C-alpha positions in Angstrom: 0.0 0.0 0.0 1.0 3.6 -0.8 1.0 5.7 2.5 1.2 9.4 2.9 2.2 11.1 6.1 -0.2 14.0 6.6 1.4 17.0 8.2 -0.7 20.0 9.4 1.1 23.3 8.9 -1.6 25.8 9.7 -5.3 26.2 10.7 -7.9 28.9 10.4 -8.1 31.7 7.8 -7.8 35.5 7.5 -9.8 35.8 4.4 -13.4 37.1 4.5 -14.8 35.3 1.4 -18.5 36.0 0.8 -19.6 32.3 1.2 -17.5 31.2 4.2 -17.4 31.9 7.9 -14.2 30.0 8.9 -12.4 33.3 9.5 -15.1 34.2 12.1 -15.3 30.9 13.9 -11.8 29.5 13.9 -8.7 31.3 15.0 -5.6 31.3 12.8 -2.5 29.3 13.8 0.7 28.7 12.0 3.0 25.9 13.2 6.7 26.7 13.5 9.3 25.0 11.5 10.3 23.0 14.6 6.8 21.8 15.2 6.4 20.8 11.6 9.9 19.1 11.6 8.7 16.9 14.6 5.5 15.9 12.6 7.6 15.0 9.5 10.1 13.1 11.6 7.2 11.1 13.2 6.0 10.2 9.7 9.4 9.2 8.5 10.0 7.1 11.7 6.7 5.3 10.9 7.8 4.6 7.3 5.8 7.3 5.6 8.2 9.1 3.4 5.6 10.6 1.1 4.5 13.8 2.9 1.3 15.8 2.4 1.2 19.3 3.8 -2.3 20.4 4.7 -4.3 23.1 6.6 -7.4 25.3 6.2 -5.5 27.5 3.6 -1.9 26.5 3.5 -1.1 29.5 1.4 -1.6 31.5 4.6 1.4 29.8 6.1 3.6 32.6 7.5 6.0 32.6 10.4 7.0 35.4 12.7 10.4 35.6 10.9 8.6 36.0 7.6 8.9 32.5 6.2 6.0 31.3 4.0 4.8 28.1 2.3 7.6 28.0 -0.4 10.2 28.6 2.3 8.8 25.7 4.3 8.8 23.4 1.3 12.5 24.2 0.6 13.4 23.7 4.3 11.7 20.3 4.5 13.3 19.0 1.4 16.7 20.2 2.5 16.4 18.9 6.1 14.8 15.5 5.3 16.5 13.7 2.4 14.3 10.7 3.4 11.3 12.5 1.9 10.5 10.7 -1.3 7.6 12.8 -2.3 6.2 16.1 -1.1 2.6 17.1 -2.0 0.5 20.1 -1.1 -3.1 20.1 -0.2 -5.4 22.6 -2.0 -3.8 25.8 -3.1 -5.5 29.2 -3.1 -4.6 30.9 -6.4 -4.0 34.3 -4.7 -0.9 33.0 -2.9 1.6 35.8 -3.6 4.5 33.5 -4.7 2.3 31.0 -6.6 4.3 31.3 -9.8 7.6 30.7 -8.0 5.9 27.8 -6.3 4.9 26.3 -9.7 8.4 26.8 -11.0 9.8 25.1 -7.9 7.4 22.1 -8.1 8.4 21.6 -11.8 12.1 21.7 -11.0 12.2 19.7 -7.8 12.3 15.9 -8.5 10.8 15.0 -5.1 7.8 17.3 -5.5 4.7 15.5 -6.7 3.8 17.1 -10.1 0.2 18.1 -9.4 -1.5 21.1 -8.0 -5.0 21.3 -6.7 -6.3 24.9 -7.2 -9.2 26.0 -5.0 -10.5 28.3 -7.7 -14.2 28.2 -6.6 -15.4 29.8 -9.9 -14.1 30.7 -13.4 -16.4 33.7 -13.5 -14.8 37.1 -12.7 -18.2 38.4 -11.7 -18.7 35.6 -9.1 -15.1 35.7 -7.9 -15.5 39.5 -7.2 -18.9 39.0 -5.5 -17.6 36.3 -3.2 -14.5 38.5 -2.4 -11.8 36.2 -3.8 -8.7 38.2 -4.7 -7.8 36.8 -8.1 -9.3 36.7 -11.5 -9.8 34.1 -14.2 -6.8 35.6 -16.0 -4.7 34.9 -12.9 -5.9 31.2 -13.0 -5.0 31.0 -16.6 -1.5 32.4 -15.9 -0.9 29.8 -13.2 -1.9 26.9 -15.5 0.1 28.3 -18.4 3.1 28.5 -16.1 2.7 24.8 -15.1 2.4 23.7 -18.8 2.2 20.0 -19.5 4.6 19.2 -16.7 2.0 19.7 -13.9 -1.3 17.9 -13.4 -3.9 20.5 -12.5 -7.1 19.8 -10.5 -9.7 22.4 -9.9 -12.1 22.8 -7.0 -15.3 24.5 -8.0 -18.5 25.5 -6.1 -21.8 25.8 -7.9 -24.8 27.8 -6.8 -22.7 30.4 -4.9 -24.7 33.3 -3.4 -25.8 35.6 -6.3 -24.8 33.2 -9.1 -27.1 33.5 -12.1 -27.4 31.1 -15.0 -25.4 33.5 -17.1 -22.6 33.6 -14.5 -22.6 29.8 -14.3 -22.3 29.6 -18.1 -19.4 32.1 -18.1 -17.7 29.9 -15.5 -18.3 26.8 -17.5 -17.0 28.3 -20.8 -13.9 29.5 -19.0 -13.4 26.2 -17.4 -13.3 24.6 -20.8 -10.4 27.0 -21.7 -8.2 25.8 -18.9 -9.0 22.1 -19.3 -8.3 20.8 -15.8 -7.4 17.1 -15.6 -9.7 16.7 -12.5 -12.6 18.7 -11.2 -13.9 18.5 -7.7 -17.4 20.0 -7.8 -19.4 21.0 -4.7 -22.8 22.5 -4.6 -23.0 25.5 -2.2 -25.2 25.0 0.8 -26.2 27.3 3.6 -25.4 26.0 7.1 -26.4 27.3 10.5 
């Protein structure tokens, strides 16, 4: 069996997206390099050398000494030669260093060559209305940068607040342009 060691790097969220309340109900916490190193070492000691980094929004990983997600990935691969594969959980397209991250994933042999983008919609109107801080053009640039070397998956939400049939069609037509290899589709639902 193929086993991944799951390593939590952060929890909570600072964003105030129009469809989500996580930033209001869950405090934000970023684990230190030392705390993450201990988790990775536990995984390795248990024979799990394929490591998955996860959290609420791992792109918000940021330490007091100004280290971010890309710095963390480089640190782990340098410190632990035992890691055979490093994979990232869902990535928010607004991560400031996402193009650098894409380049690093492509160049680093031990990085799994896939990226799961939490794009939510391919309609600029919807993205703006739900307070996401990127556009469809940004999504296209990320995918273009990855080229054929990366496997892109896309997370989408249908029926977001205010989404009309026209906006849905715009998102669908734009989705056809980026041709993700895998789509995770979730219907929006209100929760108490």
